[in-house]
C-alpha positions in Angstrom: 8.9 -13.9 25.5 10.2 -11.1 23.1 8.3 -11.0 19.8 10.6 -10.6 16.7 9.9 -7.2 15.0 8.9 -7.8 11.5 11.0 -5.9 8.9 8.7 -3.8 6.8 10.4 -2.9 3.5 8.9 0.4 2.0 9.8 0.5 -1.6 11.9 3.6 -2.1 11.8 4.3 -5.6 9.5 7.2 -5.6 6.7 8.6 -3.4 6.0 8.8 0.3 8.5 6.7 2.1 10.0 8.3 5.3 6.6 9.2 6.8 6.0 5.6 7.4 8.9 5.2 9.8 7.2 6.6 13.0 3.9 4.7 12.2 5.7 1.4 11.7 8.1 1.8 14.7 5.2 2.8 16.9 3.2 -0.3 15.7 6.3 -2.6 16.7 7.7 -3.1 13.1 11.1 -2.3 11.9 11.0 0.4 9.1 13.4 -0.6 6.2 13.9 1.2 2.9 14.1 -1.2 0.0 15.4 -0.4 -3.5 17.6 -3.4 -4.5 16.6 -7.2 -5.0 18.8 -8.0 -2.1 17.0 -5.4 0.2 13.6 -6.7 -1.0 14.5 -10.4 -0.2 15.6 -9.3 3.5 12.2 -7.8 4.2 9.2 -9.7 5.9 6.5 -7.5 4.4 6.1 -4.8 1.9 4.6 -1.3 1.5 4.1 0.0 -2.1 3.7 3.8 -1.0 1.7 6.5 -2.5 3.3 8.4 -5.3 2.8 8.1 -9.1 2.2 4.6 -10.2 3.4 5.1 -13.9 6.7 6.5 -12.6 7.1 3.7 -10.1 6.4 1.1 -12.8 9.0 2.7 -15.1 11.5 2.6 -12.2 10.6 -1.1 -11.3 11.4 -2.0 -14.9 14.5 0.3 -15.2 16.1 -1.4 -12.1 15.0 -5.0 -13.1 12.9 -5.4 -9.9 9.6 -6.8 -11.3 10.4 -10.3 -10.9 11.9 -10.3 -7.3 8.9 -8.1 -6.2 6.4 -10.3 -7.9 7.9 -13.4 -6.2 8.1 -11.9 -2.8 4.5 -10.4 -3.0 3.3 -14.1 -3.4 5.0 -15.1 -0.3 4.9 -12.3 2.1 2.4 -9.5 3.2 2.2 -6.5 1.0 0.1 -3.2 1.5 -0.5 -0.9 -1.5 -1.2 2.9 -0.5 -2.9 5.1 -3.2 -0.5 4.5 -6.2 0.4 1.3 -4.6 -3.1 0.1 -4.6 -3.0 0.8 -8.4 0.0 -1.6 -8.7 -1.7 -4.2 -6.9 -5.1 -4.1 -8.6 -6.0 -6.8 -11.2 -7.6 -4.2 -13.7 -6.4 -0.5 -14.0 -8.3 2.1 -16.0 -7.9 5.8 -16.8 -5.6 4.9 -18.4 -4.9 1.1 -18.5 -1.5 0.1 -17.2 0.6 -2.9 -16.0 0.1 -4.1 -12.5 1.1 -7.0 -10.2 -2.6 -8.3 -10.2 -2.4 -9.4 -6.6 -6.2 -8.5 -5.8 -9.3 -9.0 -8.0 -9.9 -5.1 -8.0 -10.8 -2.7 -10.7 -9.2 0.6 -9.9 -9.8 4.0 -11.8 -6.8 6.2 -11.5 -7.1 9.8 -10.1 -10.8 9.3 -9.8 -11.6 12.0 -7.1 -10.0 14.5 -9.4 -7.1 16.7 -9.7 -4.8 17.8 -7.0 -7.0 20.6 -6.0 -9.7 18.0 -5.2 -7.5 16.4 -2.7 -9.2 16.3 0.8 -9.1 14.7 4.4 -11.5 12.4 5.8 -12.2 10.4 8.9 -11.6 6.6 8.3 -12.3 4.4 11.3 -11.8 7.3 13.7 -8.5 8.4 12.1 -7.8 11.5 10.0 -6.4 10.4 6.5 -5.5 12.3 3.1 -6.9 11.6 -0.1 -4.4 12.8 -2.8 -5.4 12.4 -6.3 -6.7 9.1 -5.2 -7.9 6.2 -7.2 -11.5 4.8 -6.7 -12.0 1.0 -6.5 -14.8 0.4 -9.0 -15.2 -3.4 -8.2 -13.8 -5.9 -5.8 -14.0 -9.6 -6.5 -14.9 -12.4 -4.3 -12.7 -13.0 -1.2 -11.9 -9.3 -0.8 -12.9 -7.8 2.5 -14.0 -4.2 2.6 -12.6 -2.6 5.9 -13.8 0.8 5.3 -15.7 3.0 2.7 -15.8 6.8 2.1 -18.6 8.4 0.1 -20.1 5.0 -0.5 -16.8 3.6 -2.0 -14.4 1.0 -0.8 -11.1 2.8 0.6 -9.5 0.0 2.6 -9.6 -3.6 1.7 -7.8 -6.9 2.3 -7.6 -10.4 1.1 -5.2 -12.9 2.7 -1.8 -11.2 3.1 -2.7 -8.2 0.8 -4.1 -5.0 1.9 -4.8 -1.8 0.0 -5.9 1.7 0.9 -6.7 4.5 -1.6 -5.7 7.3 1.0 -2.6 8.2 2.9 -2.6 7.4 6.6 1.1 7.9 6.9 0.7 11.7 6.6 -1.3 12.1 10.0 1.2 12.5 12.9 -0.8 10.4 15.4 1.3 7.2 15.5 0.7 4.4 14.7 -2.2 4.7 12.2 -4.9 1.9 12.6 -3.8 0.7 9.2 0.0 0.5 10.0 -1.0 -1.2 13.2 -3.2 -3.8 11.3 -0.4 -4.3 8.8 2.5 -4.8 11.3 0.2 -7.3 13.1 -0.3 -9.2 10.1 3.4 -9.2 9.2 4.3 -10.5 12.7 1.7 -13.2 12.3 3.4 -14.2 9.0 6.8 -14.7 10.5 
């Protein structure tokens, strides 16, 4: 029996998009750039990539994608990475901003410091990058902490929604454990 490859749509408005391709393909998923409502509807799961959350919000609004994203995020798996984690959190601080409110998380933007404070760390045996990363200050009930860094949750999941405050896509050992877990979740949701 041949398993269907889940189509993983990476929102390609701003941020790290293409580095996800080799990870998703190595994990058995089909990488797809999504920028339009039609492309969003065709995907089986979504990655909100790292980048700049306020810029992403402006572009989502400018291109009229808020409603189609919100609807699909209710039905299909979604993974927010760094800026994407901010867009998924229920509460955003430093400063406050709009979000999809998919997980009961309180997130503080740029909490590790400036660009100069970016660093690498080993998470679950895999080297990842923290780049102007947010810190999760609080996780509500039903949110499972899959990994911590410096005593703070950095990889969390609840149901079909996953967040990481770090960038696994920048490490060139394919697939990352995070991509493998997400593709597996997307496959189970088909």
